[in-house]
C-alpha positions in Angstrom: -8.4 -17.4 10.5 -6.6 -17.3 7.6 -3.5 -19.2 6.9 -0.9 -18.3 4.1 -2.5 -21.0 0.7 -0.8 -22.1 -1.3 -0.4 -20.0 -5.1 -3.3 -20.9 -7.4 -2.0 -20.7 -10.8 -5.0 -19.3 -12.8 -5.1 -23.0 -15.0 -7.0 -24.0 -11.4 -3.6 -26.0 -9.9 -1.9 -25.6 -6.9 2.2 -24.6 -7.2 4.4 -24.9 -4.2 6.3 -21.7 -3.6 8.4 -20.2 -0.9 6.0 -18.9 1.7 4.6 -21.7 2.7 8.4 -22.9 4.5 9.7 -19.6 5.4 8.8 -16.3 7.4 11.7 -14.6 7.2 10.0 -11.4 5.6 7.7 -11.4 8.9 10.4 -11.2 11.0 13.2 -9.1 9.4 10.8 -5.5 7.7 9.1 -3.0 9.4 6.3 -2.9 7.0 4.4 0.4 6.3 1.0 0.4 6.0 -1.4 2.4 4.0 -4.8 4.0 5.0 -6.8 1.2 3.1 -4.3 -1.5 4.6 -6.0 0.2 8.0 -9.2 0.3 7.7 -9.2 -3.2 6.5 -8.2 -5.1 9.2 -10.1 -2.4 11.7 -13.1 -3.3 10.2 -12.6 -7.2 8.8 -10.8 -8.2 12.3 -12.4 -6.1 14.5 -9.8 -4.0 15.9 -8.4 -0.6 16.7 -6.1 1.0 14.9 -4.1 1.2 17.9 -3.2 -2.5 18.0 -2.0 -3.0 15.4 0.0 0.0 14.1 2.8 2.0 16.0 3.9 5.3 14.7 7.9 5.5 12.3 9.4 8.6 12.6 11.3 9.8 8.9 13.6 12.0 8.1 12.8 13.9 4.9 8.6 14.4 3.5 7.3 11.2 1.7 3.2 10.9 0.2 2.7 9.1 3.5 4.2 10.8 6.1 1.8 13.4 8.1 2.6 15.6 11.1 0.4 16.4 14.1 1.7 19.1 14.1 3.1 22.4 11.8 6.1 22.2 11.1 6.6 19.2 13.1 8.3 15.8 12.8 7.0 13.6 10.3 5.2 10.4 10.3 4.6 7.2 8.9 2.2 3.9 9.9 3.9 0.7 10.3 2.7 -2.9 11.6 3.8 -3.7 15.1 5.7 -5.7 16.2 5.2 -9.0 18.8 7.0 -7.5 21.8 9.3 -4.5 22.6 9.6 -3.2 18.9 12.6 -3.9 17.1 12.9 -4.6 13.6 14.4 -8.2 13.9 11.1 -9.3 15.5 8.1 -11.1 14.4 5.2 -9.1 13.4 2.3 -8.8 15.4 0.2 -10.8 13.2 1.7 -14.1 12.6 1.2 -17.0 14.3 3.4 -19.3 15.4 2.7 -22.9 15.2 4.1 -26.1 16.8 7.5 -27.7 14.8 8.5 -23.8 14.6 6.4 -23.0 11.3 4.8 -19.5 11.5 1.3 -18.5 8.7 0.2 -15.4 8.9 -2.8 -15.0 11.1 -4.1 -11.8 8.9 -3.6 -13.0 5.5 -6.5 -12.1 3.7 -6.4 -8.7 4.3 -2.6 -8.5 5.3 -1.0 -5.3 4.1 -0.7 -4.5 0.2 3.3 -4.4 0.3 2.9 -8.0 2.0 1.1 -9.4 -1.0 2.8 -7.9 -3.3 6.4 -9.3 -2.0 9.0 -10.1 -3.0 8.2 -8.5 -6.3 8.5 -4.8 -8.2 7.8 -2.8 -10.8 9.5 -0.3 -13.2 7.9 0.6 -16.6 5.4 -2.5 -16.8 7.7 -4.6 -16.3 7.4 -6.6 -13.1 10.6 -8.5 -11.8 12.2 -9.7 -8.6 13.3 -7.7 -6.7 16.6 -7.7 -5.5 16.9 -7.3 -2.4 14.9 -10.5 -1.3 14.6 -12.0 2.2 12.9 -15.5 0.1 15.7 -19.3 -0.3 17.8 -19.0 -2.7 16.3 -20.4 -6.1 12.5 -20.1 -3.9 11.3 -18.4 -7.0 11.4 -19.9 -10.5 12.4 -18.0 -13.6 9.5 -16.6 -15.1 7.8 -16.6 -12.0 7.1 -12.7 -11.7 5.1 -13.2 -15.4 2.2 -14.1 -13.7 -0.7 -11.7 -14.6 -1.7 -12.3 -10.7 2.0 -10.0 -9.9 1.2 -7.6 -12.1 -2.4 -7.0 -10.1 -1.3 -6.8 -7.1 1.6 -4.2 -8.1 -1.1 -2.1 -10.1 -2.8 -2.0 -6.7 -0.1 -1.5 -4.9 0.3 2.0 -7.0 -3.6 2.4 -6.9 -3.2 2.3 -2.7 -0.6 4.8 -1.8 -1.5 7.1 -4.4 -4.8 7.8 -2.7 -3.5 7.6 0.7 -1.0 10.1 -0.8 -4.2 12.7 -1.5 -5.7 12.0 2.9 -2.5 12.5 3.9 -1.7 16.0 2.0 -5.9 16.6 3.3 -4.6 16.0 6.6 -1.4 17.9 7.2 -3.2 21.1 5.5 -5.6 20.3 8.3 -2.2 20.7 10.5 -0.8 23.7 8.7 -4.3 25.6 9.0 -4.3 25.3 12.6 -0.8 26.3 14.2 0.1 26.8 17.7 -2.4 23.1 17.6 -0.8 20.0 18.3 -2.5 17.5 17.3 -2.7 12.8 18.7 -2.4 10.1 17.2 -6.2 8.5 17.7 -7.4 12.3 16.0 -5.3 11.1 12.8 -6.5 7.3 13.1 -10.0 8.7 13.1 -9.5 11.0 10.4 -8.2 8.1 8.2 -11.4 5.1 9.1 -13.7 7.9 8.4 -12.0 8.6 5.2 -11.3 5.4 4.1 -15.5 4.1 5.0 -16.7 7.0 2.5 -14.0 5.7 -0.2 -15.5 2.4 0.7 -19.4 3.6 -0.5 -17.8 4.9 -3.3 -15.9 1.7 -4.3 -19.5 -0.5 -3.4 -21.0 2.3 -6.4 -18.7 1.9 -8.4 -19.2 -2.0 -7.8 -16.5 -4.7 -8.3 -15.9 -5.2 -11.6 -15.7 -0.8 -12.2 -12.8 -0.5 -9.4 -11.5 -3.6 -11.3 -10.9 -1.3 -14.7 -9.9 1.6 -12.4 -7.0 -0.7 -10.7 -6.4 -2.1 -14.3 -5.7 1.4 -15.7 -3.9 3.2 -13.0 -0.5 4.3 -14.1 2.2 2.9 -13.0 6.0 4.4 -12.5 7.4 6.4 -14.3 4.5 8.9 -15.5 4.1 12.0 -16.1 3.0 14.2 -13.2 -0.2 15.5 -13.2 -2.1 19.1 -12.4 -6.0 20.0 -11.0 -6.3 20.7 -14.9 -5.1 17.3 -17.1 -8.0 16.1 -13.7 -11.2 18.3 -14.9 -10.1 17.8 -18.5 -10.1 13.9 -18.9 -12.0 12.4 -16.1 -14.6 12.4 -17.8 -13.3 10.0 -20.2 -11.1 8.1 -18.5 -11.9 6.0 -16.0 -8.9 6.0 -13.0 -9.1 10.2 -13.7 -12.8 9.2 -12.9 -12.1 7.8 -9.9 -9.7 9.9 -8.7 -11.6 13.0 -9.3 -14.3 11.4 -7.4 -12.5 9.9 -4.6 -10.6 13.4 -4.3 -14.3 14.9 -3.5 -14.2 12.8 -1.1 -11.7 13.7 0.3 -11.9 17.4 0.4 -15.2 17.1 2.4 -13.0 16.7 5.5 -12.3 19.5 6.4 -14.0 22.1 4.5 -11.9 25.6 6.1 -9.1 23.7 3.7 -8.9 24.8 0.0 -8.7 21.9 -2.1 -5.4 20.9 -2.7 -2.8 20.2 -6.4 -3.0 16.2 -7.0 -0.2 15.0 -5.1 0.4 12.0 -7.4 4.2 11.4 -8.2 6.3 11.0 -11.7 8.4 8.6 -10.0 8.7 5.7 -7.2 9.6 7.6 -3.9 8.0 5.7 -1.1 8.0 2.0 -1.3 10.9 0.1 -2.7 8.4 -2.8 -4.1 7.8 0.8 -6.3 11.6 1.2 -7.6 13.6 -0.1 -10.9 14.2 -4.0 -11.0 16.8 -5.9 -12.9 15.3 -7.1 -16.1 17.5 -10.3 -16.1 15.3 -10.9 -12.6 12.1 -10.9 -14.4 13.0 -13.4 -16.6 13.0 -11.7 -19.7 14.9 -12.3 -23.3 18.1 -9.5 -22.5 20.9 -7.9 -24.8 24.0 -10.4 -25.3 
């Protein structure tokens, strides 16, 4: 069982972080999960997704929102809570320890939004979010400048973009079957199968290749992307090449559905971690 470790700097020295003594975010948020999050937790923890995810109703379209019937309500997925579901209840994976302490029971496989909290990134600048639940002053000035946060934020955008393509494919399948209602286990099975195939793609590319893709993945704000741009530049741009290969894997599911335009967004709207940041909290100089 993995637990929250101390923060490790690049020089190898451990630096205490607020997370060691604080579990507020594990008790006060609905934690959204991506397809890759679900696949990792399911395969590495040997759990069926139904054991740890819940369906969250959505009022407006968003890249990770799926339907189970044509024109039906939109849903996203989030980590379940202990006991009856409520925002203020502890995460299903939070382990209570003696002395009022608690630790994450799946730390190495925790969702990407957990590994990026409490930072956000906009225009390449990583900064502390304005709405954090961390203890006041818990994060020293300049904490957001540590390279690990940029790496995590790049991974967040990469993961959500690929999941957006996966969801778009499912929704197109649903739209192609008017009058047919699907059930949640069908969607979860599709997600697990897609990400098993995407994992094979990443294994073929290798760890360094994946690192290069994630490290160059465009963050917000960014230009819109169309199919013609993908076709023209994919042979020369590593992240676009991966995107095209991933799209090829995803499009093999439900072959009766025509290929879709890229779902990549020009601006963020899925998670608070993708929203504009306050440069003052980034530890950067500001104009007087």
